[in-house]
C-alpha positions in Angstrom: 19.4 -23.6 -17.9 20.1 -20.0 -18.9 19.9 -17.1 -16.6 16.9 -15.7 -18.2 15.0 -18.9 -17.7 16.1 -19.3 -14.1 15.0 -15.7 -13.2 11.6 -16.0 -15.0 8.7 -15.6 -12.5 6.2 -18.4 -12.3 3.1 -17.9 -14.6 0.3 -16.2 -12.7 -3.2 -16.7 -14.0 -5.4 -13.7 -14.4 -7.8 -15.2 -11.9 -5.1 -15.4 -9.3 -4.0 -11.9 -10.1 -7.6 -10.6 -9.8 -8.2 -12.4 -6.5 -5.0 -11.1 -5.0 -5.5 -7.5 -5.9 -9.2 -7.6 -5.0 -8.4 -8.9 -1.5 -5.7 -6.4 -1.1 -7.9 -3.5 -2.2 -10.6 -4.8 0.2 -8.4 -5.2 3.2 -5.5 -2.7 3.0 -5.5 1.0 3.4 -3.1 3.7 2.3 0.6 2.7 2.3 -0.2 -0.5 4.0 -1.6 -1.6 0.7 1.9 -1.4 -0.8 3.3 -3.6 2.0 0.4 -6.0 1.6 1.0 -6.3 -2.2 4.7 -6.7 -1.7 4.4 -9.4 0.9 1.8 -11.5 -1.0 3.8 -11.3 -4.2 7.0 -12.2 -2.4 5.3 -15.1 -0.6 4.1 -16.6 -3.9 7.5 -15.9 -5.6 5.8 -14.1 -8.5 8.4 -11.3 -8.7 11.9 -10.8 -7.3 12.8 -8.3 -4.6 14.7 -6.4 -7.3 11.6 -6.1 -9.5 9.4 -5.1 -6.5 11.9 -2.4 -5.4 12.4 -1.2 -9.0 8.7 -0.8 -9.4 8.3 1.1 -6.2 11.0 3.5 -7.1 9.6 3.9 -10.6 6.0 4.7 -9.5 7.1 7.3 -7.1 8.2 9.4 -10.1 4.8 9.0 -11.8 2.1 11.6 -11.2 -0.9 10.3 -9.5 -1.6 7.8 -6.7 1.3 5.6 -5.9 -0.9 2.6 -4.9 -2.7 2.6 -8.2 0.5 3.0 -10.2 2.2 0.2 -8.2 -0.8 -2.1 -8.8 -0.6 -1.4 -12.5 3.2 -2.0 -12.5 2.9 -5.3 -10.7 0.1 -6.5 -12.9 2.1 -5.5 -16.0 5.2 -7.3 -14.8 3.3 -10.5 -14.2 0.8 -10.6 -17.1 1.5 -7.7 -19.5 -1.2 -5.2 -20.4 -4.1 -7.4 -19.5 -2.5 -8.0 -16.1 -2.1 -4.3 -15.5 -5.8 -3.7 -16.4 -7.0 -6.6 -14.2 -4.8 -5.7 -11.3 -5.8 -2.0 -11.2 -9.5 -2.6 -11.7 -9.6 -5.3 -9.0 -7.5 -3.2 -6.7 -9.7 -0.1 -7.0 -13.1 -1.9 -7.2 -13.7 -2.3 -3.4 -12.9 1.4 -2.7 -15.1 2.6 -5.6 -18.0 0.4 -4.6 -17.8 1.5 -1.0 -17.7 5.2 -2.0 -20.7 4.8 -4.3 -22.7 2.9 -1.6 -21.8 5.5 1.1 -22.7 8.4 -1.3 -26.0 6.8 -2.1 -26.7 6.3 1.6 -25.8 9.8 2.5 -27.8 11.5 -0.3 -30.8 9.3 0.2 -31.0 10.0 4.0 -30.3 13.7 3.8 -27.9 14.9 6.5 -28.2 12.4 9.3 -26.6 13.1 12.7 -24.9 9.7 12.8 -22.5 10.5 9.9 -20.0 12.4 12.1 -19.9 9.4 14.6 -19.2 7.0 11.7 -16.3 9.2 10.6 -14.9 9.2 14.2 -15.0 5.4 14.1 -13.2 5.4 10.8 -10.6 7.7 12.2 -10.0 5.3 15.0 -9.5 2.5 12.5 -7.0 4.6 10.5 -5.0 5.4 13.7 -4.9 1.6 14.5 -3.7 0.8 11.0 -1.0 3.5 11.2 0.2 2.2 14.6 0.4 -1.3 13.1 2.4 0.0 10.2 4.8 1.9 12.5 5.4 -1.2 14.6 6.0 -3.3 11.5 8.4 -0.8 9.9 10.1 -0.2 13.3 10.7 -3.9 13.7 12.4 -4.0 10.3 14.3 -0.7 10.6 15.4 -0.5 14.3 18.1 -3.1 14.9 20.3 -1.7 17.6 20.5 0.9 20.3 21.9 3.6 18.0 18.9 3.4 15.6 16.6 3.6 18.6 18.2 6.8 19.7 18.0 8.3 16.2 14.3 7.3 15.9 13.5 8.8 19.3 15.4 12.1 18.6 13.7 12.4 15.2 10.3 11.9 16.7 11.1 14.4 19.4 12.1 16.9 16.7 8.8 16.4 14.9 6.8 16.8 18.1 8.5 20.1 18.8 7.9 21.1 15.2 11.4 21.2 13.8 11.4 21.3 10.0 11.6 17.7 8.8 14.3 18.7 6.3 16.6 19.6 9.2 15.9 16.4 11.0 16.8 14.4 7.9 19.9 16.4 7.4 20.9 15.9 11.0 
């Protein structure tokens, strides 16, 4: 077996691709979507860690939303142009549908007083998601007492509003 054959990812059907990206678009928010996509694709063995990291580095250079670009990159790597189209459409579809439905509800009811309460609830959900992401990334990144001290000092610097550039350089 040649190296190109041994490194070839398993064939992913467009239906599997569509379902994976639809579920991720439905359940993940912000940068957690990147982590969700990475973990699902790694779990199935569809792409190597090298390809996943290469794609993430590449889409950070592109203009536009990183999540959208990463979904297109992953779909392209697995199924070519059709994979890119299917993955991006399925990834964006839940958000698009939700925004259209909420816009329709808002404009059909005028300016209801319950809208600010809904947004406060959504803010609580976002805070919960961010805390979950911080805990996950902390479990991966913080491995010894030295990294704990660095993380605490960096957080303290941000809290007292030291420029983030100085914190990174320190």
